[in-house]
C-alpha positions in Angstrom: -12.2 2.8 -21.2 -11.4 0.6 -18.1 -13.7 0.5 -15.3 -14.0 -1.2 -11.9 -15.9 -4.1 -11.3 -19.5 -3.1 -10.1 -20.5 -6.5 -8.4 -18.6 -8.3 -5.7 -16.5 -6.5 -3.0 -13.1 -4.5 -2.6 -10.8 -6.0 -0.1 -8.5 -3.3 1.3 -6.0 -4.3 3.8 -4.6 -1.9 6.4 -7.9 -0.6 6.2 -7.8 0.6 9.9 -6.1 3.9 9.5 -4.3 6.3 6.6 -4.1 5.5 3.4 -5.6 2.5 3.4 -8.8 3.9 5.6 -9.0 7.0 2.9 -9.0 4.0 -0.2 -11.8 2.3 1.8 -14.0 6.0 1.7 -13.3 6.4 -1.3 -14.7 3.2 -2.7 -17.1 3.3 -0.7 -18.3 7.0 -2.0 -18.4 5.4 -5.9 -20.6 2.3 -4.5 -18.4 -0.7 -3.9 -18.8 -3.2 -0.9 -15.8 -3.4 1.0 -14.3 -5.9 3.2 -11.8 -4.2 5.9 -8.7 -6.2 7.0 -6.5 -5.2 9.4 -4.9 -5.9 12.9 -7.5 -3.3 15.3 -10.7 -4.8 15.7 -12.0 -1.7 17.1 -10.9 0.6 14.4 -12.1 -1.5 11.7 -15.7 -2.1 13.3 -16.1 2.0 13.7 -14.9 1.9 10.0 -17.5 -0.4 9.0 -20.2 1.3 10.8 -19.3 4.6 9.0 -19.3 3.1 5.9 -22.7 1.3 6.4 -23.9 4.1 7.5 -23.1 5.5 3.7 -25.5 2.8 2.0 -22.6 0.1 1.0 -22.2 -2.8 2.8 -18.7 -3.3 4.8 -17.3 -6.1 6.6 -14.9 -6.0 9.2 -12.2 -9.0 9.3 -9.6 -8.2 12.1 -6.3 -10.0 10.5 -2.8 -10.2 11.6 -1.4 -10.2 8.0 2.3 -11.1 9.6 0.4 -14.3 10.1 0.5 -16.7 6.9 -2.2 -18.8 8.4 -4.3 -16.4 9.4 -3.8 -14.7 5.4 -4.6 -18.4 4.5 -7.9 -18.2 6.2 -9.1 -15.2 4.6 -10.8 -16.2 0.9 -12.8 -19.0 3.2 -13.9 -16.3 5.6 -15.1 -13.5 2.6 -16.9 -16.5 1.1 -18.5 -17.3 4.7 -19.7 -13.6 4.2 -21.5 -14.8 0.8 -19.0 -12.5 -1.0 -16.9 -12.7 -4.1 -13.6 -10.3 -4.1 -13.6 -8.1 -7.3 -11.0 -5.6 -6.4 -8.0 -5.9 -4.2 -6.0 -3.2 -2.5 -2.8 -4.0 -0.5 -2.1 -1.6 1.2 -0.8 -2.7 5.1 3.0 -2.2 5.8 5.5 -1.1 7.9 8.7 0.1 8.3 11.8 -0.8 10.6 14.3 2.5 11.0 17.7 2.2 11.6 21.0 0.8 10.9 21.0 -2.6 9.3 24.0 -3.9 11.9 21.7 -2.3 14.6 18.3 -4.2 13.7 16.4 -6.8 15.5 16.1 -9.8 12.9 12.5 -10.4 14.2 11.6 -6.7 13.6 12.9 -6.9 10.2 11.2 -10.4 9.2 7.9 -9.1 10.3 8.4 -6.0 8.1 9.0 -8.4 5.2 6.4 -10.4 6.0 3.9 -7.4 5.6 5.0 -5.1 3.2 5.6 -8.2 0.8 5.2 -11.6 1.5 1.4 -10.8 2.2 1.6 -8.9 -1.7 2.2 -12.1 -3.0 0.2 -14.6 -0.7 -3.0 -12.3 -1.5 -2.9 -12.0 -5.0 -1.9 -15.7 -5.7 -5.3 -16.5 -3.4 -7.8 -13.8 -5.0 -6.6 -13.1 -8.6 -7.6 -16.9 -9.7 -11.4 -15.7 -8.7 -11.2 -12.5 -10.8 -9.4 -13.9 -14.0 -12.3 -16.9 -13.9 -14.5 -14.0 -13.9 -12.8 -12.0 -16.5 -13.3 -9.0 -13.8 -11.2 -7.4 -11.4 -8.7 -4.9 -10.0 -5.6 -4.8 -8.2 -4.0 -2.4 -6.4 -0.6 -2.9 -4.6 0.7 -0.1 -2.9 3.9 0.4 -2.6 6.3 4.5 -2.5 8.4 6.6 -4.2 11.0 4.9 -2.3 10.6 2.0 -4.8 12.5 4.5 -7.3 15.5 4.8 -5.0 17.7 3.2 -2.4 16.6 4.7 1.0 19.6 4.2 3.6 18.3 4.2 7.2 15.1 1.9 6.0 17.1 -0.1 4.0 14.2 -3.2 4.2 11.2 -1.0 3.6 12.8 0.5 0.5 13.9 -2.7 -0.8 10.5 -4.3 -0.3 8.6 -1.4 -2.0 10.8 -2.1 -4.8 9.8 -5.6 -5.0 6.0 -4.5 -5.2 6.5 -2.4 -7.6 8.4 -4.8 -10.3 6.1 -7.6 -9.0 2.4 -5.5 -10.2 4.4 -4.5 -13.3 4.8 -8.2 -14.3 1.5 -8.9 -13.1 -0.1 -6.3 -14.9 1.8 -8.0 -18.0 0.3 -11.4 -17.4 -2.9 -10.3 -17.0 -3.7 -8.4 -20.3 -6.3 -9.6 -22.0 -8.2 -11.1 -19.0 -10.3 -8.3 -18.2 -8.1 -7.9 -14.6 -5.9 -5.1 -14.1 -2.9 -4.5 -11.6 -2.0 -0.9 -10.4 1.1 -0.2 -8.4 0.4 3.4 -6.0 3.7 5.1 -5.0 2.6 8.2 -2.9 5.9 10.2 -1.2 5.3 11.8 1.7 1.9 11.4 3.7 0.7 12.6 7.2 -1.0 9.4 8.5 1.3 8.4 12.0 3.0 5.8 9.5 6.8 7.9 10.3 5.8 8.0 14.2 5.0 4.1 14.1 8.2 3.8 12.6 10.7 5.6 15.1 10.8 8.9 13.4 8.8 12.1 14.4 6.5 14.2 12.4 9.3 16.7 12.9 12.6 15.0 11.5 10.6 13.6 8.5 8.9 17.1 7.4 12.8 18.2 7.8 14.0 15.6 5.8 11.3 16.0 3.0 9.8 19.5 1.3 6.3 20.5 2.3 5.9 20.8 -1.6 6.0 16.7 -1.5 3.3 16.1 0.7 0.1 14.7 0.1 -2.8 14.3 2.1 -4.2 10.6 2.4 -7.9 11.5 0.6 -5.8 13.1 -2.0 -3.3 9.8 -2.4 -6.8 8.0 -2.2 -8.5 9.8 -4.9 -5.6 9.5 -7.3 -4.9 5.9 -6.1 -9.2 4.7 -7.1 -9.2 6.7 -10.1 -6.0 5.5 -11.5 -6.8 1.8 -10.6 -10.4 2.3 -12.2 -8.6 3.5 -15.3 -6.4 0.5 -15.5 -2.9 2.8 -15.1 0.2 1.1 -14.2 1.4 3.5 -12.1 0.1 6.1 -9.9 2.3 8.9 -8.3 0.2 11.5 -6.3 1.6 14.6 -6.6 3.4 16.7 -9.4 6.5 17.0 -7.5 6.9 13.3 -6.2 6.5 12.8 -9.9 9.0 14.6 -10.9 11.6 13.4 -7.7 10.8 9.9 -9.1 11.6 10.5 -12.4 15.0 12.2 -11.5 16.3 9.7 -8.6 16.0 7.1 -11.5 18.5 8.6 -13.4 20.9 9.8 -11.0 24.1 7.9 -10.7 23.7 6.2 -7.1 27.2 7.7 -5.9 25.8 10.7 -6.2 22.5 9.7 -5.1 23.4 7.8 -2.1 25.2 10.3 -0.3 22.5 12.7 -0.7 19.6 9.9 0.9 21.8 9.2 3.6 22.8 12.5 4.9 19.1 13.5 4.7 17.8 10.4 6.2 16.6 10.8 10.2 18.2 7.5 11.3 21.2 8.5 9.9 21.3 11.9 10.7 20.8 10.9 14.6 23.7 8.8 14.1 26.0 11.8 13.0 24.9 13.5 15.9 
């Protein structure tokens, strides 16, 4: 049975809040040392102190993952701490909101840089060491948006499709190496992500039924358990698993109008 490496450390991006913070906590509860990566130094330091008090080593490395030079420096910064990354969690992500025809090019490129390019970059940088040690695990965070188009958040949805496909291909490449790759595809989670993207919690809850919502802590537990078992894809919540399956087989000519009608950004436009 697959299990997570017991040596080295877990590097978790986007660890200052939401799912990333809860994944770091879940890994620490299981005895893993953690390297916390995000932009907010203060929030990372607070979480590092909390996890250190629980008995594990927790290091905070404030990093702007949209900055390619900053990402390139991460392996050396980790090495300078005397640590090897044996678990990589690419959780950091953001979304824009609205019509592509009305989008800001810089905001769109920043989103792609964090949601897509950073995943590829960090996998390329940290996987060679895992493969050489024949021990490791990668968890790349996508979304149930990976199973369908997402008008109103087109770039975000497409980025998650990329993460899902990339991680599945990675898992096949890693077979027999002692390293696993898992994609986490959560549905709606109350983390403040939507508010940062530009729509209110009320709008999100109106667009997505309450039965689809899963807490960040429950998502984190499912994610770490799935990664420990070497699962290819983890979708927390039975309703989300059913919805993902249905969306994959529904003709796009039927699905797209339904999605466009329910998305907060396009509903605003219709008013």
